[in-house]
ChimeraX commands (.cxc) that place a marker at each C-alpha (Angstrom):
marker #1 position 23.27,-22.98,17.93 radius 0.5
marker #1 position 22.75,-22.04,14.27 radius 0.5
marker #1 position 19.03,-22.83,14.59 radius 0.5
marker #1 position 18.80,-20.50,17.58 radius 0.5
marker #1 position 20.56,-17.70,15.70 radius 0.5
marker #1 position 18.26,-18.10,12.70 radius 0.5
marker #1 position 15.25,-18.05,15.03 radius 0.5
marker #1 position 16.48,-14.82,16.65 radius 0.5
marker #1 position 17.16,-13.33,13.23 radius 0.5
marker #1 position 13.67,-14.28,12.03 radius 0.5
marker #1 position 12.05,-12.70,15.09 radius 0.5
marker #1 position 14.17,-9.57,14.75 radius 0.5
marker #1 position 13.43,-9.09,11.06 radius 0.5
marker #1 position 9.74,-9.89,11.52 radius 0.5
marker #1 position 9.41,-7.18,14.15 radius 0.5
marker #1 position 11.30,-4.68,12.06 radius 0.5
marker #1 position 9.10,-5.24,9.03 radius 0.5
marker #1 position 5.81,-4.94,10.95 radius 0.5
marker #1 position 6.53,-1.71,12.80 radius 0.5
marker #1 position 4.67,0.66,10.52 radius 0.5
marker #1 position 3.05,3.37,12.64 radius 0.5
marker #1 position 2.61,5.55,9.57 radius 0.5
marker #1 position 0.01,3.16,8.14 radius 0.5
marker #1 position -2.41,4.02,10.97 radius 0.5
marker #1 position -1.43,7.68,11.30 radius 0.5
marker #1 position -2.38,11.03,9.89 radius 0.5
marker #1 position -0.82,14.45,10.29 radius 0.5
marker #1 position 2.70,13.09,10.91 radius 0.5
marker #1 position 5.09,15.95,11.61 radius 0.5
marker #1 position 8.30,16.88,13.37 radius 0.5
marker #1 position 8.29,19.60,16.06 radius 0.5
marker #1 position 11.43,21.38,17.26 radius 0.5
marker #1 position 13.52,19.08,15.07 radius 0.5
marker #1 position 13.20,16.05,17.37 radius 0.5
marker #1 position 9.60,15.56,18.57 radius 0.5
marker #1 position 7.65,13.18,16.35 radius 0.5
marker #1 position 3.96,14.05,16.44 radius 0.5
marker #1 position 1.12,12.13,14.80 radius 0.5
marker #1 position -2.59,11.46,15.03 radius 0.5
marker #1 position -2.96,7.68,15.47 radius 0.5
marker #1 position -5.90,5.31,15.45 radius 0.5
marker #1 position -6.33,3.20,18.56 radius 0.5
marker #1 position -7.86,-0.30,18.80 radius 0.5
marker #1 position -11.39,1.18,18.81 radius 0.5
marker #1 position -10.68,3.11,15.62 radius 0.5
marker #1 position -10.68,6.46,17.39 radius 0.5
marker #1 position -7.99,9.00,16.54 radius 0.5
marker #1 position -5.75,10.58,19.15 radius 0.5
marker #1 position -2.64,12.73,19.10 radius 0.5
marker #1 position 0.63,11.22,20.28 radius 0.5
marker #1 position 4.22,12.44,20.52 radius 0.5
marker #1 position 7.60,10.75,20.85 radius 0.5
marker #1 position 10.91,12.48,21.59 radius 0.5
marker #1 position 13.34,11.04,19.04 radius 0.5
marker #1 position 16.26,12.44,21.07 radius 0.5
marker #1 position 15.65,9.66,23.60 radius 0.5
marker #1 position 16.29,6.97,20.99 radius 0.5
marker #1 position 18.42,8.33,18.14 radius 0.5
marker #1 position 21.94,9.67,18.45 radius 0.5
marker #1 position 24.85,10.81,16.31 radius 0.5
marker #1 position 27.66,8.32,15.75 radius 0.5
marker #1 position 30.38,10.28,13.95 radius 0.5
marker #1 position 27.95,11.79,11.47 radius 0.5
marker #1 position 25.62,8.78,11.22 radius 0.5
marker #1 position 22.35,8.26,13.05 radius 0.5
marker #1 position 22.77,6.05,16.12 radius 0.5
marker #1 position 19.68,4.16,17.31 radius 0.5
marker #1 position 18.86,2.92,20.80 radius 0.5
marker #1 position 16.79,-0.23,21.25 radius 0.5
marker #1 position 16.30,-3.00,23.76 radius 0.5
marker #1 position 15.38,-5.31,20.89 radius 0.5
marker #1 position 17.90,-8.17,20.96 radius 0.5
marker #1 position 21.06,-6.23,21.87 radius 0.5
marker #1 position 23.05,-9.47,21.55 radius 0.5
marker #1 position 23.05,-9.26,17.74 radius 0.5
marker #1 position 25.47,-6.61,16.54 radius 0.5
marker #1 position 24.93,-4.82,13.21 radius 0.5
marker #1 position 28.15,-6.33,11.82 radius 0.5
marker #1 position 27.12,-9.86,12.75 radius 0.5
marker #1 position 23.60,-9.33,11.44 radius 0.5
marker #1 position 24.98,-8.05,8.14 radius 0.5
marker #1 position 27.25,-11.07,7.75 radius 0.5
marker #1 position 24.57,-13.52,8.85 radius 0.5
marker #1 position 21.84,-12.58,6.42 radius 0.5
marker #1 position 23.82,-10.55,3.84 radius 0.5
marker #1 position 21.05,-7.99,3.78 radius 0.5
marker #1 position 21.26,-4.95,1.59 radius 0.5
marker #1 position 19.17,-2.71,3.84 radius 0.5
marker #1 position 21.15,0.49,4.23 radius 0.5
marker #1 position 20.46,0.77,7.96 radius 0.5
marker #1 position 22.24,-2.54,8.61 radius 0.5
marker #1 position 25.50,-1.61,6.97 radius 0.5
marker #1 position 28.42,-1.37,9.37 radius 0.5
marker #1 position 28.75,2.13,10.79 radius 0.5
marker #1 position 25.21,3.21,10.07 radius 0.5
marker #1 position 22.99,1.32,12.49 radius 0.5
marker #1 position 23.67,0.72,16.17 radius 0.5
marker #1 position 21.58,-0.41,19.12 radius 0.5
marker #1 position 22.13,2.50,21.50 radius 0.5
marker #1 position 22.14,6.26,21.17 radius 0.5
marker #1 position 20.46,9.53,22.01 radius 0.5
marker #1 position 20.52,13.33,21.66 radius 0.5
marker #1 position 21.15,13.50,17.89 radius 0.5
marker #1 position 19.52,16.93,17.71 radius 0.5
marker #1 position 22.29,18.73,19.62 radius 0.5
marker #1 position 24.72,18.07,16.75 radius 0.5
marker #1 position 22.30,18.22,13.82 radius 0.5
marker #1 position 21.44,20.81,11.20 radius 0.5
marker #1 position 18.75,20.94,8.53 radius 0.5
marker #1 position 16.60,18.33,10.30 radius 0.5
marker #1 position 13.51,17.33,8.34 radius 0.5
marker #1 position 10.87,14.65,8.12 radius 0.5
marker #1 position 9.98,13.46,4.63 radius 0.5
marker #1 position 7.50,10.89,3.33 radius 0.5
marker #1 position 8.87,8.64,0.58 radius 0.5
marker #1 position 7.73,5.96,-1.80 radius 0.5
marker #1 position 4.31,4.54,-2.53 radius 0.5
marker #1 position 3.81,3.76,1.18 radius 0.5
marker #1 position 4.73,7.30,2.33 radius 0.5
marker #1 position 7.43,5.92,4.64 radius 0.5
marker #1 position 8.57,8.54,7.20 radius 0.5
marker #1 position 12.28,9.31,6.79 radius 0.5
marker #1 position 14.19,11.51,9.23 radius 0.5
marker #1 position 16.93,13.46,7.45 radius 0.5
marker #1 position 19.62,15.69,8.88 radius 0.5
marker #1 position 23.15,16.93,8.44 radius 0.5
marker #1 position 25.10,15.59,11.41 radius 0.5
marker #1 position 28.48,16.78,12.64 radius 0.5
marker #1 position 31.20,14.12,12.70 radius 0.5
marker #1 position 34.13,14.10,15.15 radius 0.5
marker #1 position 36.10,16.44,12.87 radius 0.5
marker #1 position 33.25,18.96,12.77 radius 0.5
marker #1 position 32.34,18.18,9.18 radius 0.5
marker #1 position 28.67,17.81,8.25 radius 0.5
marker #1 position 27.50,14.43,6.98 radius 0.5
marker #1 position 24.14,13.77,5.31 radius 0.5
marker #1 position 22.21,11.13,7.24 radius 0.5
marker #1 position 18.76,9.58,7.09 radius 0.5
marker #1 position 16.84,6.91,8.94 radius 0.5
marker #1 position 13.54,5.13,8.30 radius 0.5
marker #1 position 11.42,5.84,11.38 radius 0.5
marker #1 position 8.91,3.11,10.49 radius 0.5
marker #1 position 11.55,0.46,11.20 radius 0.5
marker #1 position 11.50,1.14,14.94 radius 0.5
marker #1 position 8.44,3.25,15.74 radius 0.5
marker #1 position 5.06,1.63,16.18 radius 0.5
marker #1 position 1.49,2.38,17.17 radius 0.5
marker #1 position 0.49,0.80,20.49 radius 0.5
marker #1 position -3.24,1.49,20.84 radius 0.5
marker #1 position -2.92,5.08,19.67 radius 0.5
marker #1 position 0.46,5.85,21.25 radius 0.5
marker #1 position 3.76,6.26,19.42 radius 0.5
marker #1 position 6.22,3.73,20.82 radius 0.5
marker #1 position 9.85,2.96,20.08 radius 0.5
marker #1 position 10.54,-0.76,19.65 radius 0.5
marker link #1:1,2 radius 0.2
marker link #1:2,3 radius 0.2
marker link #1:3,4 radius 0.2
marker link #1:4,5 radius 0.2
marker link #1:5,6 radius 0.2
marker link #1:6,7 radius 0.2
marker link #1:7,8 radius 0.2
marker link #1:8,9 radius 0.2
marker link #1:9,10 radius 0.2
marker link #1:10,11 radius 0.2
marker link #1:11,12 radius 0.2
marker link #1:12,13 radius 0.2
marker link #1:13,14 radius 0.2
marker link #1:14,15 radius 0.2
marker link #1:15,16 radius 0.2
marker link #1:16,17 radius 0.2
marker link #1:17,18 radius 0.2
marker link #1:18,19 radius 0.2
marker link #1:19,20 radius 0.2
marker link #1:20,21 radius 0.2
marker link #1:21,22 radius 0.2
marker link #1:22,23 radius 0.2
marker link #1:23,24 radius 0.2
marker link #1:24,25 radius 0.2
marker link #1:25,26 radius 0.2
marker link #1:26,27 radius 0.2
marker link #1:27,28 radius 0.2
marker link #1:28,29 radius 0.2
marker link #1:29,30 radius 0.2
marker link #1:30,31 radius 0.2
marker link #1:31,32 radius 0.2
marker link #1:32,33 radius 0.2
marker link #1:33,34 radius 0.2
marker link #1:34,35 radius 0.2
marker link #1:35,36 radius 0.2
marker link #1:36,37 radius 0.2
marker link #1:37,38 radius 0.2
marker link #1:38,39 radius 0.2
marker link #1:39,40 radius 0.2
marker link #1:40,41 radius 0.2
marker link #1:41,42 radius 0.2
marker link #1:42,43 radius 0.2
marker link #1:43,44 radius 0.2
marker link #1:44,45 radius 0.2
marker link #1:45,46 radius 0.2
marker link #1:46,47 radius 0.2
marker link #1:47,48 radius 0.2
marker link #1:48,49 radius 0.2
marker link #1:49,50 radius 0.2
marker link #1:50,51 radius 0.2
marker link #1:51,52 radius 0.2
marker link #1:52,53 radius 0.2
marker link #1:53,54 radius 0.2
marker link #1:54,55 radius 0.2
marker link #1:55,56 radius 0.2
marker link #1:56,57 radius 0.2
marker link #1:57,58 radius 0.2
marker link #1:58,59 radius 0.2
marker link #1:59,60 radius 0.2
marker link #1:60,61 radius 0.2
marker link #1:61,62 radius 0.2
marker link #1:62,63 radius 0.2
marker link #1:63,64 radius 0.2
marker link #1:64,65 radius 0.2
marker link #1:65,66 radius 0.2
marker link #1:66,67 radius 0.2
marker link #1:67,68 radius 0.2
marker link #1:68,69 radius 0.2
marker link #1:69,70 radius 0.2
marker link #1:70,71 radius 0.2
marker link #1:71,72 radius 0.2
marker link #1:72,73 radius 0.2
marker link #1:73,74 radius 0.2
marker link #1:74,75 radius 0.2
marker link #1:75,76 radius 0.2
marker link #1:76,77 radius 0.2
marker link #1:77,78 radius 0.2
marker link #1:78,79 radius 0.2
marker link #1:79,80 radius 0.2
marker link #1:80,81 radius 0.2
marker link #1:81,82 radius 0.2
marker link #1:82,83 radius 0.2
marker link #1:83,84 radius 0.2
marker link #1:84,85 radius 0.2
marker link #1:85,86 radius 0.2
marker link #1:86,87 radius 0.2
marker link #1:87,88 radius 0.2
marker link #1:88,89 radius 0.2
marker link #1:89,90 radius 0.2
marker link #1:90,91 radius 0.2
marker link #1:91,92 radius 0.2
marker link #1:92,93 radius 0.2
marker link #1:93,94 radius 0.2
marker link #1:94,95 radius 0.2
marker link #1:95,96 radius 0.2
marker link #1:96,97 radius 0.2
marker link #1:97,98 radius 0.2
marker link #1:98,99 radius 0.2
marker link #1:99,100 radius 0.2
marker link #1:100,101 radius 0.2
marker link #1:101,102 radius 0.2
marker link #1:102,103 radius 0.2
marker link #1:103,104 radius 0.2
marker link #1:104,105 radius 0.2
marker link #1:105,106 radius 0.2
marker link #1:106,107 radius 0.2
marker link #1:107,108 radius 0.2
marker link #1:108,109 radius 0.2
marker link #1:109,110 radius 0.2
marker link #1:110,111 radius 0.2
marker link #1:111,112 radius 0.2
marker link #1:112,113 radius 0.2
marker link #1:113,114 radius 0.2
marker link #1:114,115 radius 0.2
marker link #1:115,116 radius 0.2
marker link #1:116,117 radius 0.2
marker link #1:117,118 radius 0.2
marker link #1:118,119 radius 0.2
marker link #1:119,120 radius 0.2
marker link #1:120,121 radius 0.2
marker link #1:121,122 radius 0.2
marker link #1:122,123 radius 0.2
marker link #1:123,124 radius 0.2
marker link #1:124,125 radius 0.2
marker link #1:125,126 radius 0.2
marker link #1:126,127 radius 0.2
marker link #1:127,128 radius 0.2
marker link #1:128,129 radius 0.2
marker link #1:129,130 radius 0.2
marker link #1:130,131 radius 0.2
marker link #1:131,132 radius 0.2
marker link #1:132,133 radius 0.2
marker link #1:133,134 radius 0.2
marker link #1:134,135 radius 0.2
marker link #1:135,136 radius 0.2
marker link #1:136,137 radius 0.2
marker link #1:137,138 radius 0.2
marker link #1:138,139 radius 0.2
marker link #1:139,140 radius 0.2
marker link #1:140,141 radius 0.2
marker link #1:141,142 radius 0.2
marker link #1:142,143 radius 0.2
marker link #1:143,144 radius 0.2
marker link #1:144,145 radius 0.2
marker link #1:145,146 radius 0.2
marker link #1:146,147 radius 0.2
marker link #1:147,148 radius 0.2
marker link #1:148,149 radius 0.2
marker link #1:149,150 radius 0.2
marker link #1:150,151 radius 0.2
marker link #1:151,152 radius 0.2
marker link #1:152,153 radius 0.2
marker link #1:153,154 radius 0.2
marker link #1:154,155 radius 0.2
view
């Protein structure tokens, strides 16, 4: 049982670390506060424009970004945090979940920023919590968005 859990954890973390659409992209931008747009290279090396509606995958969970994914829904963020004791901010309890959508309807000051030496794409916003207060939130889009032969895909 433990071996199986470690295998699932290894697969999960391997996929998270390799999803780096920004490394094969140019002109990454955010349209209308929720449409990710980029020019991506396909397998032939040709560039093509692609878009992805982040509202279909990212939601607002009481002022924190809420992420939807079919990637191993059996591992909860709390269990993952306890299992590997990771310090990644998106795995802390209350900040990263496996389902969500429509963050933009309760967001203000939405922006896309590139950070660090690798120009990692970070989505930032002020999200309303259940009491109506605004909470600063951010999420690393490279953790879940990939390039599948020139198309932006959510993994």
